[in-house]
PQR file of N, CA, C, O and H, with PARSE charges and radii, in Angstrom:
ATOM      1  N   UNK A   1      70.332  50.486  55.243 -0.4000 1.5000
ATOM      2  CA  UNK A   1      71.733  50.656  55.748 -0.0000 2.0000
ATOM      3  C   UNK A   1      71.872  49.321  56.686  0.5500 1.7000
ATOM      4  O   UNK A   1      70.986  48.733  57.306 -0.5500 1.4000
ATOM      5  N   UNK A   2      73.622  48.960  56.565 -0.4000 1.5000
ATOM      6  CA  UNK A   2      73.380  47.659  56.695 -0.0000 2.0000
ATOM      7  C   UNK A   2      74.766  47.990  57.792  0.5500 1.7000
ATOM      8  O   UNK A   2      75.552  48.896  57.515 -0.5500 1.4000
ATOM      9  H   UNK A   2      74.341  49.437  56.061  0.4000 1.0000
ATOM     10  N   UNK A   3      74.942  47.096  59.101 -0.4000 1.5000
ATOM     11  CA  UNK A   3      75.662  47.174  60.374 -0.0000 2.0000
ATOM     12  C   UNK A   3      76.972  47.911  60.123  0.5500 1.7000
ATOM     13  O   UNK A   3      77.500  48.779  60.817 -0.5500 1.4000
ATOM     14  H   UNK A   3      74.303  46.360  59.326  0.4000 1.0000
ATOM     15  N   UNK A   4      77.255  47.534  59.324 -0.4000 1.5000
ATOM     16  CA  UNK A   4      78.963  48.114  58.810 -0.0000 2.0000
ATOM     17  C   UNK A   4      78.879  49.586  58.831  0.5500 1.7000
ATOM     18  O   UNK A   4      79.511  50.198  59.692 -0.5500 1.4000
ATOM     19  H   UNK A   4      76.826  46.829  58.760  0.4000 1.0000
ATOM     20  N   UNK A   5      77.960  50.382  57.726 -0.4000 1.5000
ATOM     21  CA  UNK A   5      77.660  51.389  57.763 -0.0000 2.0000
ATOM     22  C   UNK A   5      77.058  52.170  58.943  0.5500 1.7000
ATOM     23  O   UNK A   5      77.288  53.362  59.147 -0.5500 1.4000
ATOM     24  H   UNK A   5      77.446  49.884  57.027  0.4000 1.0000
ATOM     25  N   UNK A   6      76.437  51.560  59.538 -0.4000 1.5000
ATOM     26  CA  UNK A   6      76.019  52.301  60.792 -0.0000 2.0000
ATOM     27  C   UNK A   6      77.000  52.146  62.013  0.5500 1.7000
ATOM     28  O   UNK A   6      76.743  52.831  63.003 -0.5500 1.4000
ATOM     29  H   UNK A   6      76.251  50.592  59.373  0.4000 1.0000
ATOM     30  N   UNK A   7      77.853  51.502  62.038 -0.4000 1.5000
ATOM     31  CA  UNK A   7      79.042  51.837  62.575 -0.0000 2.0000
ATOM     32  C   UNK A   7      80.197  52.451  62.490  0.5500 1.7000
ATOM     33  O   UNK A   7      80.956  52.705  63.426 -0.5500 1.4000
ATOM     34  H   UNK A   7      78.062  50.946  61.234  0.4000 1.0000
ATOM     35  N   UNK A   8      80.372  52.748  61.128 -0.4000 1.5000
ATOM     36  CA  UNK A   8      80.712  53.534  60.410 -0.0000 2.0000
ATOM     37  C   UNK A   8      80.216  54.885  60.738  0.5500 1.7000
ATOM     38  O   UNK A   8      81.159  55.559  61.151 -0.5500 1.4000
ATOM     39  H   UNK A   8      79.755  52.542  60.368  0.4000 1.0000
ATOM     40  N   UNK A   9      79.214  55.486  60.720 -0.4000 1.5000
ATOM     41  CA  UNK A   9      78.686  56.440  61.195 -0.0000 2.0000
ATOM     42  C   UNK A   9      78.859  56.641  62.974  0.5500 1.7000
ATOM     43  O   UNK A   9      78.935  57.832  63.272 -0.5500 1.4000
ATOM     44  H   UNK A   9      78.447  54.938  60.385  0.4000 1.0000
ATOM     45  N   UNK A  10      78.908  55.976  63.807 -0.4000 1.5000
ATOM     46  CA  UNK A  10      78.749  56.010  64.398 -0.0000 2.0000
ATOM     47  C   UNK A  10      80.508  56.325  65.479  0.5500 1.7000
ATOM     48  O   UNK A  10      80.775  56.919  66.524 -0.5500 1.4000
ATOM     49  H   UNK A  10      78.846  55.008  63.564  0.4000 1.0000
ATOM     50  N   UNK A  11      81.293  55.532  64.455 -0.4000 1.5000
ATOM     51  CA  UNK A  11      82.361  55.912  64.750 -0.0000 2.0000
ATOM     52  C   UNK A  11      82.592  57.286  64.490  0.5500 1.7000
ATOM     53  O   UNK A  11      83.115  57.908  65.415 -0.5500 1.4000
ATOM     54  H   UNK A  11      81.076  55.050  63.606  0.4000 1.0000
ATOM     55  N   UNK A  12      82.254  58.079  63.164 -0.4000 1.5000
ATOM     56  CA  UNK A  12      82.490  59.582  62.829 -0.0000 2.0000
ATOM     57  C   UNK A  12      81.867  60.392  63.678  0.5500 1.7000
ATOM     58  O   UNK A  12      82.278  61.545  63.815 -0.5500 1.4000
ATOM     59  H   UNK A  12      81.830  57.573  62.413  0.4000 1.0000
ATOM     60  N   UNK A  13      80.796  59.933  64.373 -0.4000 1.5000
ATOM     61  CA  UNK A  13      80.270  60.494  65.352 -0.0000 2.0000
ATOM     62  C   UNK A  13      81.241  61.003  66.464  0.5500 1.7000
ATOM     63  O   UNK A  13      81.343  62.063  67.082 -0.5500 1.4000
ATOM     64  H   UNK A  13      80.462  58.997  64.262  0.4000 1.0000
ATOM     65  N   UNK A  14      81.847  59.928  66.464 -0.4000 1.5000
ATOM     66  CA  UNK A  14      82.518  59.909  68.174 -0.0000 2.0000
ATOM     67  C   UNK A  14      83.629  60.771  67.810  0.5500 1.7000
ATOM     68  O   UNK A  14      83.831  61.814  68.431 -0.5500 1.4000
ATOM     69  H   UNK A  14      81.763  59.067  65.962  0.4000 1.0000
ATOM     70  N   UNK A  15      84.568  60.297  66.570 -0.4000 1.5000
ATOM     71  CA  UNK A  15      85.549  61.477  66.059 -0.0000 2.0000
ATOM     72  C   UNK A  15      85.017  63.011  66.336  0.5500 1.7000
ATOM     73  O   UNK A  15      85.746  63.857  66.854 -0.5500 1.4000
ATOM     74  H   UNK A  15      84.404  59.449  66.066  0.4000 1.0000
ATOM     75  N   UNK A  16      84.054  63.195  66.048 -0.4000 1.5000
ATOM     76  CA  UNK A  16      83.441  64.652  65.791 -0.0000 2.0000
ATOM     77  C   UNK A  16      83.300  65.213  67.240  0.5500 1.7000
ATOM     78  O   UNK A  16      83.726  66.343  67.481 -0.5500 1.4000
ATOM     79  H   UNK A  16      83.461  62.508  65.627  0.4000 1.0000
ATOM     80  N   UNK A  17      82.762  64.519  68.131 -0.4000 1.5000
ATOM     81  CA  UNK A  17      82.399  64.630  69.528 -0.0000 2.0000
ATOM     82  C   UNK A  17      83.500  64.519  70.111  0.5500 1.7000
ATOM     83  O   UNK A  17      83.462  65.138  71.175 -0.5500 1.4000
ATOM     84  H   UNK A  17      82.416  63.601  67.935  0.4000 1.0000
ATOM     85  N   UNK A  18      84.707  63.910  69.888 -0.4000 1.5000
ATOM     86  CA  UNK A  18      86.157  64.047  70.459 -0.0000 2.0000
ATOM     87  C   UNK A  18      86.788  65.546  70.386  0.5500 1.7000
ATOM     88  O   UNK A  18      87.403  66.141  71.271 -0.5500 1.4000
ATOM     89  H   UNK A  18      84.738  63.407  69.023  0.4000 1.0000
ATOM     90  N   UNK A  19      86.457  65.981  69.074 -0.4000 1.5000
ATOM     91  CA  UNK A  19      87.189  67.157  68.625 -0.0000 2.0000
ATOM     92  C   UNK A  19      86.333  68.117  69.151  0.5500 1.7000
ATOM     93  O   UNK A  19      86.989  69.122  69.426 -0.5500 1.4000
ATOM     94  H   UNK A  19      85.957  65.498  68.355  0.4000 1.0000
ATOM     95  N   UNK A  20      84.984  68.264  69.447 -0.4000 1.5000
ATOM     96  CA  UNK A  20      84.440  69.486  69.769 -0.0000 2.0000
ATOM     97  C   UNK A  20      84.661  69.756  71.367  0.5500 1.7000
ATOM     98  O   UNK A  20      84.492  70.821  71.960 -0.5500 1.4000
ATOM     99  H   UNK A  20      84.451  67.448  69.224  0.4000 1.0000
ATOM    100  N   UNK A  21      85.121  68.392  71.945 -0.4000 1.5000
ATOM    101  CA  UNK A  21      85.472  68.342  73.321 -0.0000 2.0000
ATOM    102  C   UNK A  21      86.428  68.862  73.532  0.5500 1.7000
ATOM    103  O   UNK A  21      86.451  69.360  74.658 -0.5500 1.4000
ATOM    104  H   UNK A  21      85.258  67.526  71.462  0.4000 1.0000
ATOM    105  N   UNK A  22      87.667  69.061  72.710 -0.4000 1.5000
ATOM    106  CA  UNK A  22      88.948  69.243  73.020 -0.0000 2.0000
ATOM    107  C   UNK A  22      88.599  70.725  72.475  0.5500 1.7000
ATOM    108  O   UNK A  22      89.205  71.521  73.192 -0.5500 1.4000
ATOM    109  H   UNK A  22      87.649  68.656  71.795  0.4000 1.0000
ATOM    110  N   UNK A  23      87.845  71.411  71.468 -0.4000 1.5000
ATOM    111  CA  UNK A  23      87.462  72.586  70.912 -0.0000 2.0000
ATOM    112  C   UNK A  23      87.317  73.244  72.268  0.5500 1.7000
ATOM    113  O   UNK A  23      88.039  74.036  72.873 -0.5500 1.4000
ATOM    114  H   UNK A  23      87.353  70.764  70.885  0.4000 1.0000
ATOM    115  N   UNK A  24      85.954  72.567  72.609 -0.4000 1.5000
ATOM    116  CA  UNK A  24      85.447  73.623  74.026 -0.0000 2.0000
ATOM    117  C   UNK A  24      86.343  73.863  74.735  0.5500 1.7000
ATOM    118  O   UNK A  24      86.628  75.057  74.827 -0.5500 1.4000
ATOM    119  H   UNK A  24      85.368  71.924  72.117  0.4000 1.0000
ATOM    120  N   UNK A  25      87.170  72.870  75.534 -0.4000 1.5000
ATOM    121  CA  UNK A  25      87.856  72.701  76.162 -0.0000 2.0000
ATOM    122  C   UNK A  25      89.106  73.955  76.130  0.5500 1.7000
ATOM    123  O   UNK A  25      89.496  74.553  77.132 -0.5500 1.4000
ATOM    124  H   UNK A  25      86.938  71.900  75.459  0.4000 1.0000
ATOM    125  N   UNK A  26      89.572  74.158  74.822 -0.4000 1.5000
ATOM    126  CA  UNK A  26      90.963  74.847  73.947 -0.0000 2.0000
ATOM    127  C   UNK A  26      90.109  76.565  74.717  0.5500 1.7000
ATOM    128  O   UNK A  26      90.590  77.417  75.464 -0.5500 1.4000
ATOM    129  H   UNK A  26      89.255  73.672  74.008  0.4000 1.0000
ATOM    130  N   UNK A  27      88.759  76.447  74.095 -0.4000 1.5000
ATOM    131  CA  UNK A  27      88.247  77.523  74.224 -0.0000 2.0000
ATOM    132  C   UNK A  27      87.659  78.258  76.062  0.5500 1.7000
ATOM    133  O   UNK A  27      87.266  79.379  76.386 -0.5500 1.4000
ATOM    134  H   UNK A  27      88.368  75.755  73.488  0.4000 1.0000
ATOM    135  N   UNK A  28      87.820  77.278  76.674 -0.4000 1.5000
ATOM    136  CA  UNK A  28      87.426  77.695  77.748 -0.0000 2.0000
ATOM    137  C   UNK A  28      87.996  77.785  78.417  0.5500 1.7000
ATOM    138  O   UNK A  28      87.563  78.174  79.502 -0.5500 1.4000
ATOM    139  H   UNK A  28      88.139  76.367  76.411  0.4000 1.0000
ATOM    140  N   UNK A  29      89.830  77.396  78.192 -0.4000 1.5000
ATOM    141  CA  UNK A  29      91.092  77.693  78.702 -0.0000 2.0000
ATOM    142  C   UNK A  29      91.309  79.384  78.223  0.5500 1.7000
ATOM    143  O   UNK A  29      91.651  80.160  79.115 -0.5500 1.4000
ATOM    144  H   UNK A  29      90.182  77.081  77.310  0.4000 1.0000
ATOM    145  N   UNK A  30      91.157  79.788  77.175 -0.4000 1.5000
ATOM    146  CA  UNK A  30      91.390  80.519  76.301 -0.0000 2.0000
ATOM    147  C   UNK A  30      90.716  81.916  77.169  0.5500 1.7000
ATOM    148  O   UNK A  30      91.309  82.966  77.415 -0.5500 1.4000
ATOM    149  H   UNK A  30      90.879  79.157  76.450  0.4000 1.0000
ATOM    150  N   UNK A  31      89.473  81.594  77.486 -0.4000 1.5000
ATOM    151  CA  UNK A  31      88.320  82.521  77.851 -0.0000 2.0000
ATOM    152  C   UNK A  31      88.896  82.666  79.340  0.5500 1.7000
ATOM    153  O   UNK A  31      89.125  83.806  79.745 -0.5500 1.4000
ATOM    154  H   UNK A  31      88.991  80.741  77.286  0.4000 1.0000
ATOM    155  N   UNK A  32      89.070  81.892  79.927 -0.4000 1.5000
ATOM    156  CA  UNK A  32      89.545  81.736  81.791 -0.0000 2.0000
ATOM    157  C   UNK A  32      90.839  82.986  81.223  0.5500 1.7000
ATOM    158  O   UNK A  32      90.645  84.193  81.370 -0.5500 1.4000
ATOM    159  H   UNK A  32      88.884  80.966  79.597  0.4000 1.0000
ATOM    160  N   UNK A  33      91.752  82.583  80.766 -0.4000 1.5000
ATOM    161  CA  UNK A  33      92.901  83.680  80.735 -0.0000 2.0000
ATOM    162  C   UNK A  33      92.608  84.793  80.386  0.5500 1.7000
ATOM    163  O   UNK A  33      93.465  85.626  80.679 -0.5500 1.4000
ATOM    164  H   UNK A  33      91.909  81.602  80.647  0.4000 1.0000
ATOM    165  N   UNK A  34      91.279  85.370  79.599 -0.4000 1.5000
ATOM    166  CA  UNK A  34      91.559  86.433  79.107 -0.0000 2.0000
ATOM    167  C   UNK A  34      90.494  87.119  80.443  0.5500 1.7000
ATOM    168  O   UNK A  34      90.586  88.317  80.709 -0.5500 1.4000
ATOM    169  H   UNK A  34      90.582  84.693  79.361  0.4000 1.0000
ATOM    170  N   UNK A  35      89.592  86.282  81.146 -0.4000 1.5000
ATOM    171  CA  UNK A  35      89.158  87.081  82.194 -0.0000 2.0000
ATOM    172  C   UNK A  35      89.937  87.411  82.923  0.5500 1.7000
ATOM    173  O   UNK A  35      89.852  88.561  83.354 -0.5500 1.4000
ATOM    174  H   UNK A  35      89.518  85.309  80.930  0.4000 1.0000
ATOM    175  N   UNK A  36      91.016  86.555  83.365 -0.4000 1.5000
ATOM    176  CA  UNK A  36      92.400  86.871  84.342 -0.0000 2.0000
ATOM    177  C   UNK A  36      93.009  88.172  84.167  0.5500 1.7000
ATOM    178  O   UNK A  36      93.347  88.925  85.079 -0.5500 1.4000
ATOM    179  H   UNK A  36      91.085  85.621  83.015  0.4000 1.0000
ATOM    180  N   UNK A  37      93.167  88.457  82.438 -0.4000 1.5000
ATOM    181  CA  UNK A  37      93.757  88.901  82.078 -0.0000 2.0000
ATOM    182  C   UNK A  37      93.342  90.374  82.260  0.5500 1.7000
ATOM    183  O   UNK A  37      94.094  91.348  82.282 -0.5500 1.4000
ATOM    184  H   UNK A  37      92.892  87.845  81.697  0.4000 1.0000
ATOM    185  N   UNK A  38      91.695  90.346  82.415 -0.4000 1.5000
ATOM    186  CA  UNK A  38      90.732  91.620  81.829 -0.0000 2.0000
ATOM    187  C   UNK A  38      90.546  92.114  83.566  0.5500 1.7000
ATOM    188  O   UNK A  38      90.402  93.261  83.989 -0.5500 1.4000
ATOM    189  H   UNK A  38      91.084  89.554  82.397  0.4000 1.0000
ATOM    190  N   UNK A  39      90.591  91.158  84.148 -0.4000 1.5000
ATOM    191  CA  UNK A  39      90.666  91.368  85.993 -0.0000 2.0000
ATOM    192  C   UNK A  39      91.984  92.501  86.212  0.5500 1.7000
ATOM    193  O   UNK A  39      91.971  93.652  86.650 -0.5500 1.4000
ATOM    194  H   UNK A  39      90.708  90.226  83.804  0.4000 1.0000
ATOM    195  N   UNK A  40      93.146  91.608  85.690 -0.4000 1.5000
ATOM    196  CA  UNK A  40      94.565  92.546  85.949 -0.0000 2.0000
ATOM    197  C   UNK A  40      94.489  94.123  85.623  0.5500 1.7000
ATOM    198  O   UNK A  40      95.002  95.051  86.248 -0.5500 1.4000
ATOM    199  H   UNK A  40      93.157  90.673  85.334  0.4000 1.0000
ATOM    200  N   UNK A  41      93.756  94.148  84.547 -0.4000 1.5000
ATOM    201  CA  UNK A  41      93.976  95.342  83.634 -0.0000 2.0000
ATOM    202  C   UNK A  41      92.975  96.190  84.140  0.5500 1.7000
ATOM    203  O   UNK A  41      93.070  97.390  83.882 -0.5500 1.4000
ATOM    204  H   UNK A  41      93.339  93.394  84.039  0.4000 1.0000
ATOM    205  N   UNK A  42      91.973  95.755  84.856 -0.4000 1.5000
ATOM    206  CA  UNK A  42      90.900  96.488  85.192 -0.0000 2.0000
ATOM    207  C   UNK A  42      91.549  97.182  86.752  0.5500 1.7000
ATOM    208  O   UNK A  42      91.585  98.395  86.961 -0.5500 1.4000
ATOM    209  H   UNK A  42      91.896  94.780  85.065  0.4000 1.0000
ATOM    210  N   UNK A  43      91.840  96.544  87.353 -0.4000 1.5000
ATOM    211  CA  UNK A  43      92.788  96.655  88.893 -0.0000 2.0000
ATOM    212  C   UNK A  43      94.058  97.522  88.361  0.5500 1.7000
ATOM    213  O   UNK A  43      94.581  98.344  89.114 -0.5500 1.4000
ATOM    214  H   UNK A  43      91.811  95.559  87.184  0.4000 1.0000
ATOM    215  N   UNK A  44      94.497  97.329  87.145 -0.4000 1.5000
ATOM    216  CA  UNK A  44      95.708  98.565  86.884 -0.0000 2.0000
ATOM    217  C   UNK A  44      95.064  99.795  86.569  0.5500 1.7000
ATOM    218  O   UNK A  44      95.319 100.886  87.080 -0.5500 1.4000
ATOM    219  H   UNK A  44      94.072  96.662  86.533  0.4000 1.0000
ATOM    220  N   UNK A  45      94.400  99.605  85.886 -0.4000 1.5000
ATOM    221  CA  UNK A  45      93.188 101.002  85.524 -0.0000 2.0000
ATOM    222  C   UNK A  45      92.958 102.046  87.151  0.5500 1.7000
ATOM    223  O   UNK A  45      93.288 103.187  87.475 -0.5500 1.4000
ATOM    224  H   UNK A  45      94.193  98.719  85.471  0.4000 1.0000
ATOM    225  N   UNK A  46      92.328 101.067  87.744 -0.4000 1.5000
ATOM    226  CA  UNK A  46      92.092 101.699  88.880 -0.0000 2.0000
ATOM    227  C   UNK A  46      93.197 102.325  90.037  0.5500 1.7000
ATOM    228  O   UNK A  46      93.029 103.206  90.879 -0.5500 1.4000
ATOM    229  H   UNK A  46      92.061 100.140  87.481  0.4000 1.0000
ATOM    230  N   UNK A  47      94.201 101.626  89.765 -0.4000 1.5000
ATOM    231  CA  UNK A  47      95.601 102.299  90.244 -0.0000 2.0000
ATOM    232  C   UNK A  47      96.270 103.747  89.472  0.5500 1.7000
ATOM    233  O   UNK A  47      96.715 104.781  89.971 -0.5500 1.4000
ATOM    234  H   UNK A  47      94.338 100.910  89.081  0.4000 1.0000
ATOM    235  N   UNK A  48      96.153 103.404  88.361 -0.4000 1.5000
ATOM    236  CA  UNK A  48      96.469 104.440  87.439 -0.0000 2.0000
ATOM    237  C   UNK A  48      95.391 105.718  87.853  0.5500 1.7000
ATOM    238  O   UNK A  48      95.752 106.880  87.667 -0.5500 1.4000
ATOM    239  H   UNK A  48      95.792 102.565  87.955  0.4000 1.0000
ATOM    240  N   UNK A  49      94.302 105.465  88.317 -0.4000 1.5000
ATOM    241  CA  UNK A  49      93.258 106.583  88.065 -0.0000 2.0000
ATOM    242  C   UNK A  49      93.166 107.210  89.613  0.5500 1.7000
ATOM    243  O   UNK A  49      92.601 108.283  89.824 -0.5500 1.4000
ATOM    244  H   UNK A  49      94.008 104.521  88.468  0.4000 1.0000
ATOM    245  N   UNK A  50      93.621 106.629  90.385 -0.4000 1.5000
ATOM    246  CA  UNK A  50      94.009 106.852  91.830 -0.0000 2.0000
ATOM    247  C   UNK A  50      95.042 107.706  91.793  0.5500 1.7000
ATOM    248  O   UNK A  50      95.115 108.800  92.352 -0.5500 1.4000
ATOM    249  H   UNK A  50      94.080 105.758  90.213  0.4000 1.0000
ATOM    250  N   UNK A  51      96.182 106.947  90.825 -0.4000 1.5000
ATOM    251  CA  UNK A  51      97.689 108.104  91.219 -0.0000 2.0000
ATOM    252  C   UNK A  51      97.575 109.145  90.315  0.5500 1.7000
ATOM    253  O   UNK A  51      98.335 110.078  90.574 -0.5500 1.4000
ATOM    254  H   UNK A  51      96.123 106.058  90.370  0.4000 1.0000
ATOM    255  N   UNK A  52      96.728 109.327  89.133 -0.4000 1.5000
ATOM    256  CA  UNK A  52      96.084 110.663  88.831 -0.0000 2.0000
ATOM    257  C   UNK A  52      95.262 111.471  89.703  0.5500 1.7000
ATOM    258  O   UNK A  52      95.454 112.641  90.035 -0.5500 1.4000
ATOM    259  H   UNK A  52      96.110 108.569  88.923  0.4000 1.0000
ATOM    260  N   UNK A  53      94.549 110.883  89.953 -0.4000 1.5000
ATOM    261  CA  UNK A  53      93.609 111.884  91.123 -0.0000 2.0000
ATOM    262  C   UNK A  53      95.033 112.352  92.565  0.5500 1.7000
ATOM    263  O   UNK A  53      95.155 113.333  93.299 -0.5500 1.4000
ATOM    264  H   UNK A  53      94.392 109.933  89.684  0.4000 1.0000
ATOM    265  N   UNK A  54      95.483 111.652  92.469 -0.4000 1.5000
ATOM    266  CA  UNK A  54      96.203 112.034  93.767 -0.0000 2.0000
ATOM    267  C   UNK A  54      97.408 112.996  93.295  0.5500 1.7000
ATOM    268  O   UNK A  54      97.957 113.853  93.988 -0.5500 1.4000
ATOM    269  H   UNK A  54      95.385 110.855  91.873  0.4000 1.0000
ATOM    270  N   UNK A  55      97.642 112.718  92.198 -0.4000 1.5000
ATOM    271  CA  UNK A  55      98.808 113.950  91.679 -0.0000 2.0000
ATOM    272  C   UNK A  55      98.269 115.401  91.089  0.5500 1.7000
ATOM    273  O   UNK A  55      98.848 116.463  90.861 -0.5500 1.4000
ATOM    274  H   UNK A  55      97.196 112.022  91.636  0.4000 1.0000
ATOM    275  N   UNK A  56      96.694 114.897  90.926 -0.4000 1.5000
ATOM    276  CA  UNK A  56      96.097 116.373  90.662 -0.0000 2.0000
ATOM    277  C   UNK A  56      95.993 117.415  92.256  0.5500 1.7000
ATOM    278  O   UNK A  56      96.265 118.579  92.549 -0.5500 1.4000
ATOM    279  H   UNK A  56      96.224 114.034  91.112  0.4000 1.0000
ATOM    280  N   UNK A  57      95.559 116.461  92.830 -0.4000 1.5000
ATOM    281  CA  UNK A  57      95.204 117.426  94.619 -0.0000 2.0000
ATOM    282  C   UNK A  57      96.499 117.820  95.323  0.5500 1.7000
ATOM    283  O   UNK A  57      96.507 118.679  96.205 -0.5500 1.4000
ATOM    284  H   UNK A  57      95.339 115.515  92.593  0.4000 1.0000
ATOM    285  N   UNK A  58      97.829 117.036  94.827 -0.4000 1.5000
ATOM    286  CA  UNK A  58      99.307 117.186  95.291 -0.0000 2.0000
ATOM    287  C   UNK A  58      99.730 118.627  94.266  0.5500 1.7000
ATOM    288  O   UNK A  58     100.482 119.525  94.644 -0.5500 1.4000
ATOM    289  H   UNK A  58      97.822 116.339  94.111  0.4000 1.0000
ATOM    290  N   UNK A  59      99.272 118.589  93.362 -0.4000 1.5000
ATOM    291  CA  UNK A  59      99.580 119.793  92.013 -0.0000 2.0000
ATOM    292  C   UNK A  59      99.133 121.406  92.697  0.5500 1.7000
ATOM    293  O   UNK A  59      99.530 122.437  92.153 -0.5500 1.4000
ATOM    294  H   UNK A  59      98.662 117.859  93.054  0.4000 1.0000
ATOM    295  N   UNK A  60      98.670 121.418  93.362 -0.4000 1.5000
ATOM    296  CA  UNK A  60      97.979 122.818  93.831 -0.0000 2.0000
ATOM    297  C   UNK A  60      96.166 122.696  93.661  0.5500 1.7000
ATOM    298  O   UNK A  60      95.615 121.642  93.978 -0.5500 1.4000
ATOM    299  H   UNK A  60      98.347 120.581  93.804  0.4000 1.0000
ATOM    300  N   UNK A  61      95.433 123.771  93.184 -0.4000 1.5000
ATOM    301  CA  UNK A  61      94.559 124.001  93.091 -0.0000 2.0000
ATOM    302  C   UNK A  61      93.780 123.569  91.855  0.5500 1.7000
ATOM    303  O   UNK A  61      92.638 123.979  91.646 -0.5500 1.4000
ATOM    304  H   UNK A  61      95.880 124.627  92.926  0.4000 1.0000
ATOM    305  N   UNK A  62      94.453 122.691  90.999 -0.4000 1.5000
ATOM    306  CA  UNK A  62      94.022 122.196  89.755 -0.0000 2.0000
ATOM    307  C   UNK A  62      93.933 123.703  88.717  0.5500 1.7000
ATOM    308  O   UNK A  62      94.657 124.693  88.618 -0.5500 1.4000
ATOM    309  H   UNK A  62      95.381 122.358  91.169  0.4000 1.0000
ATOM    310  N   UNK A  63      92.710 123.282  88.078 -0.4000 1.5000
ATOM    311  CA  UNK A  63      92.961 124.764  86.906 -0.0000 2.0000
ATOM    312  C   UNK A  63      93.320 125.790  87.300  0.5500 1.7000
ATOM    313  O   UNK A  63      94.076 126.459  86.596 -0.5500 1.4000
ATOM    314  H   UNK A  63      92.121 122.478  88.158  0.4000 1.0000
ATOM    315  N   UNK A  64      92.830 126.330  88.759 -0.4000 1.5000
ATOM    316  CA  UNK A  64      92.909 127.596  88.509 -0.0000 2.0000
ATOM    317  C   UNK A  64      94.466 127.910  89.150  0.5500 1.7000
ATOM    318  O   UNK A  64      94.804 129.049  89.473 -0.5500 1.4000
ATOM    319  H   UNK A  64      92.215 125.787  89.331  0.4000 1.0000
ATOM    320  N   UNK A  65      95.085 127.084  89.241 -0.4000 1.5000
ATOM    321  CA  UNK A  65      97.036 127.454  89.380 -0.0000 2.0000
ATOM    322  C   UNK A  65      96.935 127.408  87.878  0.5500 1.7000
ATOM    323  O   UNK A  65      97.842 128.148  87.497 -0.5500 1.4000
ATOM    324  H   UNK A  65      94.810 126.159  88.978  0.4000 1.0000
ATOM    325  N   UNK A  66      96.510 127.083  87.166 -0.4000 1.5000
ATOM    326  CA  UNK A  66      96.836 127.253  85.548 -0.0000 2.0000
ATOM    327  C   UNK A  66      96.916 128.477  84.633  0.5500 1.7000
ATOM    328  O   UNK A  66      97.490 128.767  83.583 -0.5500 1.4000
ATOM    329  H   UNK A  66      95.773 126.482  87.476  0.4000 1.0000
ATOM    330  N   UNK A  67      95.891 129.203  85.698 -0.4000 1.5000
ATOM    331  CA  UNK A  67      95.323 130.707  85.524 -0.0000 2.0000
ATOM    332  C   UNK A  67      95.947 131.589  85.860  0.5500 1.7000
ATOM    333  O   UNK A  67      96.149 132.540  85.105 -0.5500 1.4000
ATOM    334  H   UNK A  67      95.424 128.967  86.551  0.4000 1.0000
ATOM    335  N   UNK A  68      96.506 131.518  87.279 -0.4000 1.5000
ATOM    336  CA  UNK A  68      97.187 132.783  87.745 -0.0000 2.0000
ATOM    337  C   UNK A  68      98.639 132.649  87.090  0.5500 1.7000
ATOM    338  O   UNK A  68      99.339 131.791  86.553 -0.5500 1.4000
ATOM    339  H   UNK A  68      96.342 130.746  87.892  0.4000 1.0000
ATOM    340  N   UNK A  69      98.690 134.271  87.521 -0.4000 1.5000
ATOM    341  CA  UNK A  69      99.604 134.787  86.878 -0.0000 2.0000
ATOM    342  C   UNK A  69     101.109 133.847  87.809  0.5500 1.7000
ATOM    343  O   UNK A  69     100.952 133.286  88.894 -0.5500 1.4000
ATOM    344  H   UNK A  69      98.122 134.968  87.957  0.4000 1.0000
ATOM    345  N   UNK A  70     102.433 133.894  87.060 -0.4000 1.5000
ATOM    346  CA  UNK A  70     103.478 133.229  87.947 -0.0000 2.0000
ATOM    347  C   UNK A  70     103.899 134.241  88.646  0.5500 1.7000
ATOM    348  O   UNK A  70     103.718 135.437  88.419 -0.5500 1.4000
ATOM    349  H   UNK A  70     102.561 134.350  86.179  0.4000 1.0000
ATOM    350  N   UNK A  71     104.595 133.630  89.696 -0.4000 1.5000
ATOM    351  CA  UNK A  71     104.883 134.633  91.046 -0.0000 2.0000
ATOM    352  C   UNK A  71     106.238 135.863  90.368  0.5500 1.7000
ATOM    353  O   UNK A  71     106.584 136.877  90.975 -0.5500 1.4000
ATOM    354  H   UNK A  71     104.742 132.658  89.880  0.4000 1.0000
ATOM    355  N   UNK A  72     106.914 135.322  88.745 -0.4000 1.5000
ATOM    356  CA  UNK A  72     107.766 136.574  89.002 -0.0000 2.0000
ATOM    357  C   UNK A  72     107.240 137.623  88.227  0.5500 1.7000
ATOM    358  O   UNK A  72     108.133 138.277  87.688 -0.5500 1.4000
ATOM    359  H   UNK A  72     106.633 134.499  88.253  0.4000 1.0000
ATOM    360  N   UNK A  73     105.676 138.151  87.895 -0.4000 1.5000
ATOM    361  CA  UNK A  73     105.112 139.000  87.164 -0.0000 2.0000
ATOM    362  C   UNK A  73     104.915 140.167  88.597  0.5500 1.7000
ATOM    363  O   UNK A  73     104.373 141.261  88.433 -0.5500 1.4000
ATOM    364  H   UNK A  73     104.950 137.620  88.333  0.4000 1.0000
TER
END
């Protein structure tokens, strides 16, 4: 290999390296956004579970109230 070939190879490697760095940065940004979305969704699920539990507690004695006869019988 002569000097020109080596310089061309170095240029190619630098270009590939730059593209890889850009790709890694983009993937990191996407992963960060997904992590934030996941944390938000987890918090929303917790709130919904708490609301559901509160609603069940406020609706009477749960399963037993569904089995009992309505008051007009």
